[in-house]
Every structure is written in structure tokens, then in C-alpha cells.
N, CA, C and O atoms as a printed pandas DataFrame, in Angstrom:
     atom_number atom_name residue_name chain_id  residue_number  x_coord  y_coord  z_coord
0              1         N          MET        A               1    0.975   -1.008   -0.060
1              2        CA          MET        A               1    0.026   -0.218    0.258
2              3         C          MET        A               1    0.518    0.887   -0.179
3              4         O          MET        A               1    0.228    1.412   -1.254
4              5         N          ALA        A               2    1.469    1.394    0.826
5              6        CA          ALA        A               2    2.669    2.613    0.963
6              7         C          ALA        A               2    3.684    2.352   -0.388
7              8         O          ALA        A               2    4.249    3.367   -0.795
8              9         N          GLU        A               3    3.891    1.412   -0.926
9             10        CA          GLU        A               3    4.946    1.897   -2.133
10            11         C          GLU        A               3    3.987    2.304   -3.409
11            12         O          GLU        A               3    4.528    3.035   -4.238
12            13         N          ARG        A               4    2.260    1.808   -3.727
13            14        CA          ARG        A               4    1.399    2.416   -4.274
14            15         C          ARG        A               4    1.444    3.599   -3.997
15            16         O          ARG        A               4    2.094    4.287   -4.785
16            17         N          MET        A               5    0.665    4.448   -2.562
17            18        CA          MET        A               5    0.726    5.845   -2.386
18            19         C          MET        A               5    1.760    6.959   -2.342
19            20         O          MET        A               5    1.574    8.154   -2.109
20            21         N          ASN        A               6    3.261    6.103   -2.705
21            22        CA          ASN        A               6    4.382    6.744   -2.943
22            23         C          ASN        A               6    4.085    6.950   -4.189
23            24         O          ASN        A               6    3.509    8.035   -4.272
24            25         N          ARG        A               7    4.222    6.313   -5.464
25            26        CA          ARG        A               7    3.828    6.393   -6.310
26            27         C          ARG        A               7    2.672    7.265   -7.063
27            28         O          ARG        A               7    2.694    7.634   -8.237
28            29         N          ASN        A               8    1.888    7.446   -6.310
29            30        CA          ASN        A               8    0.792    8.786   -6.735
30            31         C          ASN        A               8    0.782    9.978   -5.931
31            32         O          ASN        A               8   -0.297   10.496   -5.640
32            33         N          GLY        A               9    2.017   10.531   -5.492
33            34        CA          GLY        A               9    2.451   11.707   -4.886
34            35         C          GLY        A               9    2.044   11.932   -3.617
35            36         O          GLY        A               9    1.764   13.082   -3.278
36            37         N          VAL        A              10    1.919   10.550   -2.451
37            38        CA          VAL        A              10    1.134   10.689   -1.271
38            39         C          VAL        A              10    2.279   10.277   -0.264
39            40         O          VAL        A              10    2.216    9.165    0.262
40            41         N          LYS        A              11    3.377   11.177    0.039
41            42        CA          LYS        A              11    4.038   10.804    1.045
42            43         C          LYS        A              11    4.160    9.598    2.139
43            44         O          LYS        A              11    3.973   10.067    3.262
44            45         N          VAL        A              12    4.366    8.460    2.166
45            46        CA          VAL        A              12    4.180    7.439    3.447
46            47         C          VAL        A              12    5.840    6.658    3.762
47            48         O          VAL        A              12    6.658    6.183    2.974
48            49         N          GLN        A              13    5.849    6.770    4.952
49            50        CA          GLN        A              13    6.843    6.445    5.317
50            51         C          GLN        A              13    6.440    5.163    6.762
51            52         O          GLN        A              13    6.104    5.446    7.912
52            53         N          LEU        A              14    6.595    4.046    6.272
53            54        CA          LEU        A              14    6.147    2.715    7.588
54            55         C          LEU        A              14    6.839    2.947    8.464
55            56         O          LEU        A              14    7.974    2.695    8.062
56            57         N          ILE        A              15    6.899    3.483   10.039
57            58        CA          ILE        A              15    7.582    3.686   10.979
58            59         C          ILE        A              15    7.680    2.587   11.920
59            60         O          ILE        A              15    7.001    2.845   12.913
60            61         N          GLU        A              16    8.292    1.398   12.001
61            62        CA          GLU        A              16    8.219    0.796   13.086
62            63         C          GLU        A              16    8.371    0.867   14.792
63            64         O          GLU        A              16    9.241    1.332   15.529
64            65         N          GLY        A              17    7.325    0.300   14.989
65            66        CA          GLY        A              17    6.886    0.637   16.501
66            67         C          GLY        A              17    5.284    1.687   16.469
67            68         O          GLY        A              17    4.401    1.830   17.315
68            69         N          SER        A              18    5.482    2.297   15.011
69            70        CA          SER        A              18    4.141    2.965   15.202
70            71         C          SER        A              18    2.300    2.850   15.603
71            72         O          SER        A              18    1.383    2.456   14.882
72            73         N          LYS        A              19    2.286    3.103   16.305
73            74        CA          LYS        A              19    0.723    2.006   16.618
74            75         C          LYS        A              19   -0.583    2.960   15.760
75            76         O          LYS        A              19   -0.836    4.112   15.407
76            77         N          VAL        A              20   -1.312    1.197   15.725
77            78        CA          VAL        A              20   -2.544    1.843   14.603
78            79         C          VAL        A              20   -3.376    2.391   15.555
79            80         O          VAL        A              20   -3.744    1.446   16.253
80            81         N          ALA        A              21   -3.995    3.680   16.059
81            82        CA          ALA        A              21   -5.157    4.017   16.731
82            83         C          ALA        A              21   -6.105    4.211   16.269
83            84         O          ALA        A              21   -6.296    4.621   15.124
84            85         N          ASN        A              22   -7.234    3.835   17.445
85            86        CA          ASN        A              22   -8.648    4.616   17.059
86            87         C          ASN        A              22   -8.684    5.644   16.860
87            88         O          ASN        A              22   -8.613    6.404   17.826
88            89         N          THR        A              23   -8.824    6.244   15.390
89            90        CA          THR        A              23   -9.247    7.559   15.092
90            91         C          THR        A              23  -10.408    8.386   15.153
91            92         O          THR        A              23  -10.579    9.359   14.419
92            93         N          MET        A              24  -11.448    7.879   16.298
93            94        CA          MET        A              24  -12.347    8.588   16.436
94            95         C          MET        A              24  -12.287    9.997   17.268
95            96         O          MET        A              24  -13.366   10.415   17.689
96            97         N          GLN        A              25  -11.158   10.726   17.525
97            98        CA          GLN        A              25  -10.844   11.627   18.005
98            99         C          GLN        A              25  -10.382   12.424   16.534
99           100         O          GLN        A              25  -10.934   13.485   16.242
100          101         N          ALA        A              26   -9.713   12.044   15.965
101          102        CA          ALA        A              26   -9.034   12.606   14.504
102          103         C          ALA        A              26  -10.345   12.797   14.130
103          104         O          ALA        A              26  -10.689   13.977   14.059
104          105         N          HIS        A              27  -11.275   11.858   13.838
105          106        CA          HIS        A              27  -12.674   12.357   12.661
106          107         C          HIS        A              27  -13.591   13.126   13.287
107          108         O          HIS        A              27  -14.508   13.693   12.693
108          109         N          ARG        A              28  -13.403   13.179   14.424
109          110        CA          ARG        A              28  -14.420   14.318   15.516
110          111         C          ARG        A              28  -13.837   16.068   15.323
111          112         O          ARG        A              28  -14.545   17.075   15.308
112          113         N          LEU        A              29  -11.848   15.951   15.150
113          114        CA          LEU        A              29  -11.310   17.100   15.018
114          115         C          LEU        A              29  -11.646   17.757   13.629
115          116         O          LEU        A              29  -11.976   18.903   13.323
116          117         N          LEU        A              30  -11.387   16.314   12.716
117          118        CA          LEU        A              30  -11.963   17.043   11.149
118          119         C          LEU        A              30  -13.304   17.483   10.747
119          120         O          LEU        A              30  -13.553   18.274    9.838
120          121         N          HIS        A              31  -14.535   16.612   11.878
121          122        CA          HIS        A              31  -16.115   17.053   11.676
122          123         C          HIS        A              31  -16.437   19.032   12.363
123          124         O          HIS        A              31  -17.232   19.908   12.023
124          125         N          TYR        A              32  -15.223   18.947   13.519
125          126        CA          TYR        A              32  -15.381   20.162   14.165
126          127         C          TYR        A              32  -15.017   21.508   13.397
127          128         O          TYR        A              32  -15.518   22.626   13.278
128          129         N          THR        A              33  -13.602   20.663   12.819
129          130        CA          THR        A              33  -13.051   22.000   12.326
130          131         C          THR        A              33  -13.849   22.613   11.176
131          132         O          THR        A              33  -14.109   23.815   11.237
132          133         N          LEU        A              34  -14.365   21.701    9.862
133          134        CA          LEU        A              34  -15.582   21.365    9.431
134          135         C          LEU        A              34  -16.208   22.512    9.606
135          136         O          LEU        A              34  -15.926   23.546    9.000
136          137         N          THR        A              35  -17.278   22.365   10.623
137          138        CA          THR        A              35  -18.228   23.233   10.927
138          139         C          THR        A              35  -18.478   23.988   11.380
139          140         O          THR        A              35  -19.608   24.455   11.526
140          141         N          ARG        A              36  -16.786   24.619   12.017
141          142        CA          ARG        A              36  -16.827   25.513   12.760
142          143         C          ARG        A              36  -16.067   26.690   11.903
143          144         O          ARG        A              36  -16.542   27.822   11.806
144          145         N          TYR        A              37  -14.934   26.325   11.343
145          146        CA          TYR        A              37  -13.696   26.917   10.019
146          147         C          TYR        A              37  -14.235   26.809    9.164
147          148         O          TYR        A              37  -14.550   27.909    8.710
148          149         N          GLY        A              38  -14.747   25.589    8.305
149          150        CA          GLY        A              38  -14.942   25.042    7.097
150          151         C          GLY        A              38  -14.002   24.538    6.358
151          152         O          GLY        A              38  -13.020   24.183    7.009
152          153         N          ALA        A              39  -13.910   24.284    4.584
153          154        CA          ALA        A              39  -13.287   23.642    4.514
154          155         C          ALA        A              39  -11.627   23.736    4.169
155          156         O          ALA        A              39  -11.010   22.688    3.981
156          157         N          GLU        A              40  -10.926   25.071    4.096
157          158        CA          GLU        A              40   -9.769   25.299    3.926
158          159         C          GLU        A              40   -9.343   24.998    5.209
159          160         O          GLU        A              40   -8.495   24.110    5.116
160          161         N          MET        A              41   -9.453   25.186    5.892
161          162        CA          MET        A              41   -8.871   25.079    7.784
162          163         C          MET        A              41   -9.258   23.096    8.211
163          164         O          MET        A              41   -8.857   22.297    9.057
164          165         N          GLN        A              42   -9.996   23.070    7.330
165          166        CA          GLN        A              42  -10.706   21.347    7.189
166          167         C          GLN        A              42   -8.812   20.620    6.376
167          168         O          GLN        A              42   -7.999   19.840    6.872
168          169         N          ASN        A              43   -8.806   21.176    5.366
169          170        CA          ASN        A              43   -7.930   20.035    4.306
170          171         C          ASN        A              43   -6.513   20.587    5.021
171          172         O          ASN        A              43   -5.609   19.758    5.119
172          173         N          LYS        A              44   -6.268   21.978    5.537
173          174        CA          LYS        A              44   -4.978   21.982    6.237
174          175         C          LYS        A              44   -4.418   21.185    7.647
175          176         O          LYS        A              44   -3.262   21.050    8.047
176          177         N          VAL        A              45   -5.918   20.637    8.332
177          178        CA          VAL        A              45   -5.516   19.957    9.349
178          179         C          VAL        A              45   -5.631   18.514    9.257
179          180         O          VAL        A              45   -5.367   17.664   10.106
180          181         N          LEU        A              46   -6.007   18.407    8.245
181          182        CA          LEU        A              46   -5.972   16.931    7.089
182          183         C          LEU        A              46   -4.681   16.618    6.599
183          184         O          LEU        A              46   -4.033   15.573    6.537
184          185         N          GLU        A              47   -4.432   18.024    6.201
185          186        CA          GLU        A              47   -2.674   17.550    5.649
186          187         C          GLU        A              47   -2.176   17.577    6.667
187          188         O          GLU        A              47   -1.190   16.840    6.669
188          189         N          VAL        A              48   -2.351   18.088    7.640
189          190        CA          VAL        A              48   -0.541   18.282    8.824
190          191         C          VAL        A              48   -1.039   16.560    9.837
191          192         O          VAL        A              48   -0.187   15.869   10.396
192          193         N          LEU        A              49   -2.512   16.239    9.827
193          194        CA          LEU        A              49   -2.631   14.753   10.337
194          195         C          LEU        A              49   -2.124   13.766    9.245
195          196         O          LEU        A              49   -1.252   13.048    9.734
196          197         N          PHE        A              50   -2.344   13.502    8.049
197          198        CA          PHE        A              50   -1.675   12.881    7.607
198          199         C          PHE        A              50   -0.341   12.548    7.289
199          200         O          PHE        A              50    0.038   11.431    6.935
200          201         N          ARG        A              51    0.525   13.795    7.460
201          202        CA          ARG        A              51    1.500   13.963    7.225
202          203         C          ARG        A              51    2.239   13.202    8.876
203          204         O          ARG        A              51    3.303   12.605    9.045
204          205         N          LYS        A              52    1.426   13.465    9.601
205          206        CA          LYS        A              52    1.979   13.405   11.152
206          207         C          LYS        A              52    2.011   11.335   11.295
207          208         O          LYS        A              52    2.824   10.515   11.722
208          209         N          VAL        A              53    0.574   11.267   10.633
209          210        CA          VAL        A              53    0.926    9.852   10.519
210          211         C          VAL        A              53    1.451    9.160   10.310
211          212         O          VAL        A              53    2.084    8.510   11.142
212          213         N          PHE        A              54    1.447    8.853    8.448
213          214        CA          PHE        A              54    1.857    7.955    7.425
214          215         C          PHE        A              54    3.628    9.034    6.811
215          216         O          PHE        A              54    4.220    8.732    5.774
216          217         N          SER        A              55    3.947    9.828    7.456
217          218        CA          SER        A              55    5.740   10.064    7.204
218          219         C          SER        A              55    6.100    9.600    8.629
219          220         O          SER        A              55    6.950    8.730    8.815
220          221         N          GLU        A              56    5.303   10.318    9.822
221          222        CA          GLU        A              56    6.698   10.733   11.239
222          223         C          GLU        A              56    5.773    9.690   11.714
223          224         O          GLU        A              56    6.656    8.969   11.249
224          225         N          GLY        A              57    5.043    9.037   12.090
225          226        CA          GLY        A              57    4.465    7.295   12.765
226          227         C          GLY        A              57    4.081    7.805   14.469
227          228         O          GLY        A              57    4.506    7.384   15.545
228          229         N          ARG        A              58    2.921    9.074   14.068
229          230        CA          ARG        A              58    2.365    9.505   15.280
230          231         C          ARG        A              58    1.038    9.103   15.912
231          232         O          ARG        A              58    0.901    7.937   15.539
232          233         N          ASN        A              59    0.400    9.296   16.367
233          234        CA          ASN        A              59   -0.551    8.514   17.778
234          235         C          ASN        A              59   -1.602    9.488   17.114
235          236         O          ASN        A              59   -1.204   10.647   17.007
236          237         N          MET        A              60   -2.662    9.267   16.728
237          238        CA          MET        A              60   -3.920   10.269   16.141
238          239         C          MET        A              60   -5.005    9.620   17.373
239          240         O          MET        A              60   -5.878   10.366   17.816
240          241         N          GLY        A              61   -4.905    8.429   17.801
241          242        CA          GLY        A              61   -5.422    8.371   19.305
242          243         C          GLY        A              61   -5.046    9.614   20.665
243          244         O          GLY        A              61   -5.577    9.635   21.775
244          245         N          ASP        A              62   -4.053   10.503   20.168
245          246        CA          ASP        A              62   -4.248   11.104   21.238
246          247         C          ASP        A              62   -4.012   12.472   21.026
247          248         O          ASP        A              62   -3.355   13.117   20.209
248          249         N          ASP        A              63   -4.919   12.806   22.244
249          250        CA          ASP        A              63   -5.468   14.307   21.828
250          251         C          ASP        A              63   -4.636   15.825   21.605
251          252         O          ASP        A              63   -4.966   16.863   21.033
252          253         N          ALA        A              64   -3.505   15.443   22.287
253          254        CA          ALA        A              64   -2.318   16.080   22.380
254          255         C          ALA        A              64   -2.014   16.361   21.033
255          256         O          ALA        A              64   -2.231   17.463   20.530
256          257         N          GLU        A              65   -1.485   15.342   20.388
257          258        CA          GLU        A              65   -1.302   15.140   19.265
258          259         C          GLU        A              65   -2.334   15.857   18.226
259          260         O          GLU        A              65   -1.874   16.645   17.400
260          261         N          LEU        A              66   -3.275   15.670   18.258
261          262        CA          LEU        A              66   -4.550   16.554   17.888
262          263         C          LEU        A              66   -4.644   17.869   17.838
263          264         O          LEU        A              66   -4.953   18.583   16.884
264          265         N          VAL        A              67   -4.374   18.135   18.871
265          266        CA          VAL        A              67   -4.395   19.486   19.301
266          267         C          VAL        A              67   -2.990   20.356   18.906
267          268         O          VAL        A              67   -2.825   21.573   18.993
268          269         N          SER        A              68   -2.015   19.294   18.433
269          270        CA          SER        A              68   -0.734   20.192   18.144
270          271         C          SER        A              68   -1.046   20.220   16.282
271          272         O          SER        A              68   -0.897   21.231   15.596
272          273         N          ALA        A              69   -1.391   19.179   15.874
273          274        CA          ALA        A              69   -2.164   19.403   14.562
274          275         C          ALA        A              69   -3.091   20.457   14.358
275          276         O          ALA        A              69   -2.945   20.975   13.251
276          277         N          ALA        A              70   -3.880   20.886   14.959
277          278        CA          ALA        A              70   -4.546   22.143   14.897
278          279         C          ALA        A              70   -3.782   23.194   14.792
279          280         O          ALA        A              70   -3.731   23.954   13.826
280          281         N          GLN        A              71   -3.054   23.269   15.981
281          282        CA          GLN        A              71   -2.151   24.316   16.067
282          283         C          GLN        A              71   -1.034   24.771   15.107
283          284         O          GLN        A              71   -0.501   25.875   14.998
284          285         N          GLU        A              72   -0.778   23.350   14.287
285          286        CA          GLU        A              72    0.151   23.531   13.111
286          287         C          GLU        A              72   -0.219   24.224   12.025
287          288         O          GLU        A              72    0.480   25.041   11.427
288          289         N          ALA        A              73   -1.750   23.774   11.667
289          290        CA          ALA        A              73   -2.570   23.886   11.125
290          291         C          ALA        A              73   -3.243   25.819   10.800
291          292         O          ALA        A              73   -3.686   26.527    9.896
292          293         N          GLY        A              74   -2.952   25.854   12.010
293          294        CA          GLY        A              74   -3.372   27.303   11.870
294          295         C          GLY        A              74   -4.303   28.114   13.049
295          296         O          GLY        A              74   -4.619   29.299   12.938
296          297         N          TYR        A              75   -4.679   27.245   14.199
297          298        CA          TYR        A              75   -5.539   27.500   15.079
298          299         C          TYR        A              75   -5.086   28.420   15.724
299          300         O          TYR        A              75   -3.858   28.432   15.804
300          301         N          THR        A              76   -5.612   29.190   16.210
301          302        CA          THR        A              76   -5.681   30.340   17.193
302          303         C          THR        A              76   -5.836   30.119   18.789
303          304         O          THR        A              76   -6.552   29.165   19.090
304          305         N          VAL        A              77   -5.383   30.714   19.649
305          306        CA          VAL        A              77   -5.353   30.339   20.672
306          307         C          VAL        A              77   -6.291   29.769   21.811
307          308         O          VAL        A              77   -6.193   28.845   22.618
308          309         N          GLU        A              78   -7.626   31.111   21.402
309          310        CA          GLU        A              78   -9.153   30.615   21.577
310          311         C          GLU        A              78   -9.683   29.556   20.934
311          312         O          GLU        A              78  -10.700   28.984   21.325
312          313         N          GLN        A              79   -8.808   29.124   19.567
313          314        CA          GLN        A              79   -9.772   27.755   18.604
314          315         C          GLN        A              79   -8.745   26.966   19.459
315          316         O          GLN        A              79   -9.404   26.961   20.499
316          317         N          VAL        A              80   -7.831   26.427   19.715
317          318        CA          VAL        A              80   -6.996   25.732   20.478
318          319         C          VAL        A              80   -8.160   25.152   21.719
319          320         O          VAL        A              80   -8.481   23.968   21.824
320          321         N          SER        A              81   -8.669   26.235   22.570
321          322        CA          SER        A              81   -8.918   26.102   24.317
322          323         C          SER        A              81  -10.680   25.576   23.296
323          324         O          SER        A              81  -11.106   24.430   23.433
324          325         N          SER        A              82  -11.035   26.059   22.867
325          326        CA          SER        A              82  -12.478   25.676   22.697
326          327         C          SER        A              82  -12.578   24.435   22.178
327          328         O          SER        A              82  -13.601   23.815   22.470
328          329         N          LEU        A              83  -11.120   23.481   20.907
329          330        CA          LEU        A              83  -10.759   22.587   20.619
330          331         C          LEU        A              83  -10.644   21.349   21.761
331          332         O          LEU        A              83  -11.320   20.331   21.905
332          333         N          GLN        A              84   -9.474   21.892   22.521
333          334        CA          GLN        A              84   -9.618   21.014   23.526
334          335         C          GLN        A              84  -11.052   20.569   24.697
335          336         O          GLN        A              84  -11.111   19.387   25.035
336          337         N          GLY        A              85  -11.830   21.277   25.098
337          338        CA          GLY        A              85  -13.261   21.005   25.160
338          339         C          GLY        A              85  -13.890   20.426   24.671
339          340         O          GLY        A              85  -14.428   19.436   25.167
340          341         N          TYR        A              86  -14.109   20.966   23.136
341          342        CA          TYR        A              86  -14.720   19.552   22.926
342          343         C          TYR        A              86  -14.290   18.685   22.566
343          344         O          TYR        A              86  -15.304   18.052   22.271
344          345         N          LEU        A              87  -12.949   17.664   22.163
345          346        CA          LEU        A              87  -12.041   16.725   22.611
346          347         C          LEU        A              87  -13.219   16.060   23.246
347          348         O          LEU        A              87  -13.953   15.164   22.828
348          349         N          ALA        A              88  -13.200   17.040   24.881
349          350        CA          ALA        A              88  -12.939   16.235   26.332
350          351         C          ALA        A              88  -14.230   15.803   26.193
351          352         O          ALA        A              88  -14.270   14.789   26.889
352          353         N          SER        A              89  -15.547   16.010   25.597
353          354        CA          SER        A              89  -16.990   15.925   25.357
354          355         C          SER        A              89  -16.581   14.873   24.329
355          356         O          SER        A              89  -15.645   14.486   23.629
356          357         N          ASP        A              90  -18.478   14.536   24.833
357          358        CA          ASP        A              90  -18.649   13.726   23.896
358          359         C          ASP        A              90  -19.495   14.085   22.590
359          360         O          ASP        A              90  -20.044   13.153   22.004
360          361         N          GLU        A              91  -19.622   15.304   22.133
361          362        CA          GLU        A              91  -20.692   16.134   21.359
362          363         C          GLU        A              91  -19.872   15.176   20.309
363          364         O          GLU        A              91  -18.723   14.757   20.451
364          365         N          ASP        A              92  -20.758   14.945   19.234
365          366        CA          ASP        A              92  -20.425   14.751   17.426
366          367         C          ASP        A              92  -20.043   13.066   17.590
367          368         O          ASP        A              92  -20.033   12.206   16.710
368          369         N          ARG        A              93  -19.689   12.922   19.272
369          370        CA          ARG        A              93  -19.601   11.419   18.920
370          371         C          ARG        A              93  -20.381   10.404   18.224
371          372         O          ARG        A              93  -19.796    9.759   17.354
372          373         N          ALA        A              94  -21.652   10.148   18.475
373          374        CA          ALA        A              94  -22.777    9.370   17.976
374          375         C          ALA        A              94  -23.138    9.695   16.119
375          376         O          ALA        A              94  -23.633    8.820   15.409
376          377         N          LEU        A              95  -22.807   10.963   15.649
377          378        CA          LEU        A              95  -22.166   10.936   14.508
378          379         C          LEU        A              95  -21.540   10.644   13.810
379          380         O          LEU        A              95  -21.823   10.484   12.623
380          381         N          ILE        A              96  -20.395   10.468   14.370
381          382        CA          ILE        A              96  -19.459   10.219   13.500
382          383         C          ILE        A              96  -19.374    8.962   13.853
383          384         O          ILE        A              96  -18.995    8.441   12.804
384          385         N          THR        A              97  -19.495    7.939   14.800
385          386        CA          THR        A              97  -20.169    6.683   14.369
386          387         C          THR        A              97  -20.834    6.141   13.559
387          388         O          THR        A              97  -20.546    5.092   12.982
388          389         N          GLN        A              98  -22.268    7.103   13.353
389          390        CA          GLN        A              98  -22.940    6.648   12.768
390          391         C          GLN        A              98  -22.451    6.970   10.979
391          392         O          GLN        A              98  -22.789    6.252   10.038
392          393         N          GLN        A              99  -21.890    7.791   10.914
393          394        CA          GLN        A              99  -20.953    7.985    9.314
394          395         C          GLN        A              99  -20.037    6.952    8.930
395          396         O          GLN        A              99  -20.075    6.221    7.940
396          397         N          ASP        A             100  -19.036    7.016   10.058
397          398        CA          ASP        A             100  -18.582    5.475    9.874
398          399         C          ASP        A             100  -18.762    4.297    9.342
399          400         O          ASP        A             100  -18.019    3.782    8.507
400          401         N          GLN        A             101  -20.501    3.472   10.151
401          402        CA          GLN        A             101  -20.857    2.576   10.193
402          403         C          GLN        A             101  -21.874    2.969    8.255
403          404         O          GLN        A             101  -22.425    2.066    7.624
404          405         N          ALA        A             102  -21.848    3.790    7.991
405          406        CA          ALA        A             102  -22.409    4.938    6.394
406          407         C          ALA        A             102  -21.303    3.976    5.592
407          408         O          ALA        A             102  -21.619    2.986    4.931
408          409         N          ASN        A             103  -20.018    4.439    5.774
409          410        CA          ASN        A             103  -18.540    4.347    5.302
410          411         C          ASN        A             103  -18.443    2.467    5.231
411          412         O          ASN        A             103  -17.946    1.954    4.228
412          413         N          LYS        A             104  -18.847    1.780    6.126
413          414        CA          LYS        A             104  -18.087    0.940    6.058
414          415         C          LYS        A             104  -19.358   -0.165    5.293
415          416         O          LYS        A             104  -19.149   -1.250    4.751
416          417         N          HIS        A             105  -20.358    0.375    5.434
417          418        CA          HIS        A             105  -21.570   -0.269    4.518
418          419         C          HIS        A             105  -20.974   -0.044    2.775
419          420         O          HIS        A             105  -20.630   -0.904    1.964
420          421         N          LYS        A             106  -21.017    1.142    2.671
421          422        CA          LYS        A             106  -20.457    1.228    1.369
422          423         C          LYS        A             106  -18.854    0.620    0.835
423          424         O          LYS        A             106  -18.389    0.598   -0.305
424          425         N          GLY        A             107  -18.148    0.077    2.361
425          426        CA          GLY        A             107  -16.739   -1.126    1.050
426          427         C          GLY        A             107  -15.506    0.389    1.806
427          428         O          GLY        A             107  -14.285    0.543    1.803
428          429         N          ILE        A             108  -16.163    0.850    2.112
429          430        CA          ILE        A             108  -14.840    2.103    2.955
430          431         C          ILE        A             108  -14.356    1.631    4.233
431          432         O          ILE        A             108  -15.232    1.223    4.996
432          433         N          SER        A             109  -12.963    1.588    4.707
433          434        CA          SER        A             109  -12.555    0.653    5.926
434          435         C          SER        A             109  -11.720    1.170    5.942
435          436         O          SER        A             109  -11.003    0.353    6.521
436          437         N          GLY        A             110  -10.678    2.576    5.622
437          438        CA          GLY        A             110   -9.243    2.970    6.147
438          439         C          GLY        A             110   -9.282    4.481    5.040
439          440         O          GLY        A             110   -9.766    4.645    3.921
440          441         N          VAL        A             111   -8.791    5.087    5.651
441          442        CA          VAL        A             111   -8.106    6.412    5.321
442          443         C          VAL        A             111   -6.684    6.466    4.882
443          444         O          VAL        A             111   -6.011    6.170    5.870
444          445         N          PRO        A             112   -5.859    6.723    3.792
445          446        CA          PRO        A             112   -6.900    7.696    3.190
446          447         C          PRO        A             112   -7.678    6.907    2.311
447          448         O          PRO        A             112   -7.267    5.758    2.146
448          449         N          TYR        A             113   -8.701    7.245    1.709
449          450        CA          TYR        A             113   -9.718    6.923    0.589
450          451         C          TYR        A             113  -10.009    7.795   -0.876
451          452         O          TYR        A             113  -10.594    8.851   -1.117
452          453         N          PHE        A             114   -9.490    7.069   -1.478
453          454        CA          PHE        A             114   -9.497    7.835   -2.885
454          455         C          PHE        A             114  -10.696    7.275   -3.487
455          456         O          PHE        A             114  -11.300    6.307   -3.024
456          457         N          GLU        A             115  -11.020    7.914   -4.533
457          458        CA          GLU        A             115  -12.630    8.001   -5.180
458          459         C          GLU        A             115  -12.399    8.767   -6.693
459          460         O          GLU        A             115  -12.310    9.969   -6.945
460          461         N          PHE        A             116  -12.343    7.651   -7.537
461          462        CA          PHE        A             116  -11.475    8.692   -8.665
462          463         C          PHE        A             116  -13.068    7.971   -9.804
463          464         O          PHE        A             116  -13.568    6.870   -9.570
464          465         N          GLU        A             117  -13.588    8.954  -10.998
465          466        CA          GLU        A             117  -14.288    9.256  -11.760
466          467         C          GLU        A             117  -13.230    8.165  -12.930
467          468         O          GLU        A             117  -12.097    7.783  -12.639
468          469         N          GLY        A             118  -13.939    7.843  -14.213
469          470        CA          GLY        A             118  -13.982    6.623  -14.783
470          471         C          GLY        A             118  -14.405    5.180  -15.179
471          472         O          GLY        A             118  -13.738    4.542  -15.993
């Protein structure tokens, strides 16, 4: 998989000892970002998350890593504070679970997921 992704311009470096984490919180971060700050900011956060996971082997199940990604993407101090409260809550957890189940029903089981016309 990594070789195919690298050939298509998605830099992937598998890091020995890195963890495959539960990504619920990362998905919540992306949903939170989209609904509050828009698609452009969500894309910035997503780029940082993908780099941290696929090139640096970081643990995206760790809230501190998610906050760090948001900061790197351009979150302000106030936005980070609000995000930390959100991540500590259960807000949108049921929605993200529902979306995950719908995606699994479509055959989508992981990220990144690419869909091409053709």
C-alpha cells in the first residue's frame, strides 16, 4: 500500500513501532473544524494529520497530537481552547459513529480513501 501511495504522490513512510490508533478523535477534529472554520481549514488540518500519521508515525488517538496538528494548521489560542473542550466531551461522537457505519456499508474501511471518476 505504501509503495502504491508513494507512486501517486502521497508520501508514506511506515515507522516501525508506530501505533495504529482508534481515529474517532481525529474524525471528530475534522468534523469540528469543517463545521466551525470551513473546508479550507479542514484541509489544512487533514494535511497535517496525514503527514503526522503516514510520514512521522504519530499517534492520532492522542488528544495532544490532535491539538498540535490543529495549532500547526493555524488554529488560534482561543480556537485551541475551544477544541480541547470539544475533544474532552462526547459531542458529535454518535454522529461520527453513524458516518463510520455508513462508510463501512459502502465498503470504505480506512483512510486515506480515494475515489476516482472513470
